[in-house]
C-alpha positions in Angstrom: -95.1 69.0 30.1 -98.5 69.5 31.7 -100.5 70.2 28.5 -103.5 68.0 28.1 -102.5 65.6 25.4 -104.6 64.0 22.7 -104.4 60.2 22.3 -102.2 60.7 19.2 -99.8 63.0 21.1 -99.8 60.5 24.0 -98.7 57.7 21.7 -96.1 60.0 20.0 -94.6 61.0 23.3 -94.7 57.4 24.7 -93.0 56.0 21.5 -90.2 58.5 21.8 -89.8 57.8 25.6 -89.6 54.0 24.9 -87.1 54.4 22.1 -84.9 56.6 24.2 -85.0 54.2 27.1 -84.0 51.3 24.9 -81.3 53.0 22.8 -79.7 55.5 25.2 -79.9 54.2 28.7 -77.7 55.7 31.4 -75.0 53.1 30.6 -75.2 54.0 26.9 -74.8 57.7 27.7 -71.7 57.1 29.8 -70.3 55.1 26.9 -70.7 58.1 24.7 -68.6 60.3 27.0 -65.6 60.2 24.7 -67.4 59.8 21.4 -66.4 62.8 19.1 -70.0 63.3 18.0 -71.8 62.4 21.2 -74.4 60.4 19.3 -74.7 57.6 16.8 -76.0 58.5 13.3 -78.1 55.4 13.0 -79.8 56.3 16.3 -80.5 59.8 14.9 -81.9 58.5 11.6 -84.3 56.2 13.5 -85.4 59.1 15.5 -86.0 61.1 12.3 -88.3 58.2 11.2 -90.2 58.7 14.5 -90.8 62.4 13.5 -88.2 64.2 15.5 -86.9 66.3 12.6 -89.9 66.9 10.4 -92.5 68.4 12.8 -91.8 72.0 11.8 -91.6 71.2 8.1 -94.6 71.7 5.8 -96.5 68.6 4.6 -95.7 69.6 1.0 -92.0 69.0 1.9 -92.5 65.7 3.6 -93.1 67.1 7.1 -96.2 67.5 9.3 -97.3 67.5 12.9 -99.3 65.1 15.0 -101.9 67.5 16.3 -101.8 70.5 14.0 -99.7 72.3 16.6 -96.2 71.4 15.5 -94.3 73.3 18.1 -96.4 71.7 20.9 -95.6 68.3 19.5 -91.9 69.1 19.3 -92.0 70.4 22.9 -93.1 66.9 23.9 -90.1 65.4 22.3 -87.8 68.0 23.8 -89.3 67.2 27.2 -88.5 63.5 26.8 -85.0 64.4 25.6 -84.5 66.2 28.9 -86.0 63.4 30.9 -83.5 61.0 29.4 -80.6 63.4 29.0 -80.8 62.1 25.4 -78.1 62.9 22.8 -78.7 64.4 19.3 -78.9 67.8 17.8 -82.7 68.2 18.3 -82.8 72.0 18.7 -80.4 73.2 16.0 -81.6 70.8 13.3 -85.3 71.7 13.8 -84.5 75.4 13.8 -82.6 75.1 10.5 -85.2 72.8 9.0 -88.0 75.1 9.8 -86.4 78.2 8.4 -85.2 76.4 5.2 -88.7 74.9 4.6 -90.3 78.3 4.9 -88.0 79.8 2.3 -88.0 76.6 0.1 -86.6 76.9 -3.4 -82.8 76.4 -3.5 -82.7 74.6 -0.2 -85.3 72.0 -0.7 -82.8 69.2 -1.0 -81.2 70.1 2.3 -84.6 70.1 4.0 -85.3 66.6 2.7 -82.0 65.4 4.1 -82.6 67.0 7.5 -86.0 65.5 7.7 -84.6 62.0 6.9 -81.8 62.4 9.5 -79.1 61.8 6.8 -77.7 65.3 7.3 -77.1 67.5 10.4 -77.4 71.3 10.5 -76.3 73.8 13.1 -77.6 77.3 13.8 -74.8 79.8 14.2 -76.1 82.6 16.3 -74.1 83.1 19.5 -70.7 84.9 19.4 -67.7 85.0 21.8 -68.1 88.7 22.7 -71.8 88.6 23.3 -71.6 88.4 27.1 -74.4 85.9 27.0 -76.8 88.2 25.0 -78.3 86.3 22.1 -78.8 89.4 20.0 -75.2 90.5 19.7 -74.0 89.9 16.1 -70.7 91.1 14.8 -70.2 88.5 12.0 -70.5 90.2 8.6 -72.3 89.1 5.5 -71.4 91.3 2.5 -71.8 91.2 -1.3 -68.8 91.1 -3.5 -69.9 91.2 -7.1 -72.2 88.2 -7.6 -70.9 86.5 -4.5 -71.7 86.6 -0.8 -68.7 86.8 1.7 -69.0 85.8 5.3 -66.5 86.8 8.0 -66.7 86.2 11.8 -66.6 83.7 14.7 -69.5 81.8 16.2 -69.4 80.2 19.7 -70.8 78.0 21.0 -72.3 76.1 18.1 -74.0 72.8 18.9 -73.1 69.7 16.9 -70.8 71.7 14.6 -68.4 68.8 14.3 -71.1 66.6 12.9 -72.9 69.2 10.8 -73.1 69.2 7.0 -74.5 72.7 7.0 -74.4 75.9 9.0 -77.2 78.5 9.1 -75.2 81.6 9.9 -76.6 84.9 11.3 -74.5 87.8 10.1 -74.8 91.6 9.8 -75.3 93.3 6.5 -75.2 97.1 7.1 -77.8 97.8 9.8 -79.8 94.6 9.2 -79.3 90.9 9.7 -78.8 88.2 7.0 -78.8 84.4 7.2 -76.8 82.3 4.9 -76.6 78.5 4.5 -72.9 77.5 4.5 -71.9 73.9 3.6 -69.5 72.7 6.3 -66.8 71.8 3.8 -66.6 75.3 2.2 -63.2 76.9 2.0 -62.6 79.3 4.9 -64.7 77.4 7.4 -62.9 75.9 10.4 -64.3 74.1 13.4 -62.6 73.9 16.8 -64.0 71.6 19.5 -64.8 73.0 22.9 -65.1 71.4 26.3 -68.7 71.1 27.6 -70.4 70.1 30.8 -73.0 68.0 29.0 -72.0 64.3 28.7 -73.2 63.8 25.1 -73.7 67.2 23.5 -70.7 68.7 21.6 -70.1 72.4 21.1 -67.5 74.1 18.9 -66.1 77.4 17.9 -66.7 77.9 14.2 -64.7 80.5 12.2 -65.7 81.9 8.9 -62.7 83.5 7.2 -63.6 85.1 3.9 -66.1 82.3 3.1 -67.3 83.0 -0.4 -70.7 81.7 -1.5 -73.1 82.1 -4.4 -76.0 84.5 -4.0 -78.5 81.6 -3.6 -76.9 80.8 -0.2 -78.9 83.6 1.3 -81.9 82.3 3.3 -84.6 84.9 3.0 -83.7 88.5 2.0 -80.4 90.1 2.4 -80.3 92.5 5.4 -83.9 91.7 6.3 -83.7 88.6 8.6 -84.4 90.2 11.9 -87.9 88.9 12.2 -86.7 85.4 11.1 -84.0 85.4 13.7 -86.4 86.5 16.4 -88.7 83.6 15.4 -85.8 81.1 15.5 -84.7 82.4 18.9 -88.3 81.8 20.2 -88.1 78.2 19.0 -84.7 77.7 20.6 -85.8 79.1 23.9 -89.0 77.1 24.1 -87.3 73.8 23.1 -84.4 74.3 25.6 -86.9 75.2 28.4 -89.0 72.1 27.7 -85.9 70.0 27.7 -84.7 71.5 31.0 -88.1 70.9 32.6 -87.8 67.2 31.5 -84.4 67.0 33.3 -85.9 68.7 36.4 -88.8 66.3 36.4 -86.6 63.2 36.2 -84.2 64.4 38.9 -87.2 65.2 41.2 -88.8 61.8 40.6 -85.5 60.0 41.3 -84.8 62.0 44.4 -88.4 61.5 45.8 -88.0 57.7 45.4 -84.6 57.8 47.0 -85.9 59.8 50.0 -88.6 57.2 50.7 -86.2 54.3 50.3 -83.4 55.7 52.3 -83.7 55.1 56.0 -82.1 57.3 58.7 -82.5 56.5 62.4 -85.2 53.9 61.6 -87.4 56.0 59.4 -87.5 57.1 55.8 -85.6 60.3 55.0 -88.7 61.7 53.4 -90.6 61.8 56.7 -88.3 64.4 58.3 -89.9 67.9 58.3 -86.9 69.7 56.8 -86.9 67.3 53.9 -90.6 67.7 53.4 -90.2 71.5 53.3 -87.5 71.1 50.6 -89.6 68.8 48.5 -92.5 71.3 48.8 -90.3 74.1 47.5 -89.0 71.8 44.7 -92.5 70.7 43.7 -93.6 74.4 43.5 -90.7 75.3 41.3 -91.3 72.3 39.1 -95.0 72.9 38.6 -94.3 76.6 37.9 -91.6 75.6 35.3 -94.1 73.3 33.6 -96.7 76.1 33.5 -94.5 78.9 32.2 -92.9 76.7 29.6 -96.4 75.5 28.4 -97.5 79.1 28.2 -94.4 80.1 26.2 -94.9 77.2 23.7 -98.5 78.0 23.2 -97.7 81.7 22.6 -95.1 81.0 20.0 -97.3 78.4 18.3 -100.1 81.0 18.1 -97.8 83.9 17.1 -99.1 85.8 20.0 -97.7 89.4 20.6 -96.6 88.4 24.1 -94.4 85.5 22.8 -91.1 87.2 23.3 -91.9 88.1 26.8 -93.1 84.6 27.7 -90.2 82.8 26.2 -87.7 84.9 28.1 -89.8 84.6 31.3 -89.7 80.8 30.8 -85.9 80.7 30.1 -85.2 82.9 33.1 -87.5 81.0 35.6 -86.5 77.5 34.5 -82.8 78.4 34.4 -82.9 79.9 37.9 -85.1 77.6 39.8 -84.1 74.5 37.9 -80.6 75.0 39.2 -81.9 75.3 42.8 -84.0 72.1 42.4 -81.2 70.1 40.9 -78.7 71.2 43.6 -81.2 70.2 46.3 -81.6 66.8 44.6 -77.8 66.3 44.8 -77.7 67.4 48.5 -80.6 65.1 49.5 -78.8 62.2 47.9 -75.7 62.9 50.0 -72.4 61.5 48.9 -73.8 59.1 46.3 -75.3 62.1 44.4 -71.8 63.4 43.7 -70.5 60.3 42.0 -70.2 59.6 38.3 -71.8 56.2 38.8 -75.1 57.7 39.9 -77.4 59.0 37.2 -78.3 62.3 38.8 -75.4 64.2 37.2 -76.8 63.4 33.8 -79.8 65.6 34.4 -77.8 68.3 36.2 -75.4 68.5 33.3 -78.2 68.8 30.7 -79.9 71.6 32.7 -76.6 73.4 33.4 -75.7 73.5 29.7 -79.2 74.7 28.7 -79.1 77.4 31.4 -76.4 79.2 29.5 -77.5 78.6 25.9 -79.2 81.5 24.1 -78.9 83.8 27.1 -78.5 83.3 30.8 -81.4 83.8 33.3 -80.1 87.3 34.1 -80.0 88.3 30.4 -83.6 87.2 29.9 -84.8 88.9 33.1 -83.4 92.1 31.6 -85.1 91.3 28.3 -88.4 90.9 30.0 -87.9 94.2 31.8 -87.1 95.9 28.6 -90.2 94.5 26.9 -92.4 95.6 29.8 -90.9 99.0 29.9 -91.5 99.5 26.2 -95.1 98.4 26.6 -95.6 101.0 29.4 -94.3 104.0 27.5 -96.9 106.6 26.7 -97.9 106.9 23.0 
């Protein structure tokens, strides 16, 4: 990302970059292709020790940021995850940890486990019939005497097969409710899905009459709309930052290749058509950095334009990142289409992120709706 970093942030980002390069090289990522979890728990715990899972948690609960701007700090980690196509449930675990730390109380033990990397949590928002729209919720959360009952299907759910807890978004009457569901609760079933990303795992999770005590509710019953909107902002900023990291790595690899690859006695990068394509890609890349930085800053500050900016970032990065990565593949020629080359790792990461939490077209419509609402006369 293009934010001007403090010395502490620079060290924090460099430490993560070095750790990822050592622990999850391209060869290591390929070795994880058939791993059921897609990552090693010891690797994740060590990452938690570096601060990956505690930035959005309050200091009174064992968390804390590097700069006093926790989401900016987390964006730096997400960017490095994209640059390395790194494994691990960075986005869902941080979303759940942040929400549970805010509500505190009954869920303090889970927050401690998530911060330590000894437990994994997934956020269950998306549903099969949503048509890519992140706001569609048909799962129900109802009261039955002293209990809470959850019914519905969530898909895709990242790292569901590894998760110890699910934070489930459901509908209670006309409002939304979030409940924390232990993965081993009766009525919960997890079905693996096929995914394009080499190391991230997604599943379909079914909640069939799942019965919980009342303290499973996170926040207030039927009054979680603002919380869900905040969590969606976090998800969109982190996936956008990660996608920009993948774009940057693919661009850097391709630029080096174009100067090293000779055609008719001269570097490929010296041909005018290739120069034009690199100029376009550089423009898309710089704009993706800028819009993502703006979105992160707006969410960090709680700015009124945060919803508009996160959707603008998700749409722009998703659309033009795909163009950039496809150009990178084409410039590489045949070698860029092989499994042995590293380029597909970044293409896979961006492609998966492009569809999560709403496609570019969904978020363009969301921006249009926000702007139209702003322009209505009082």
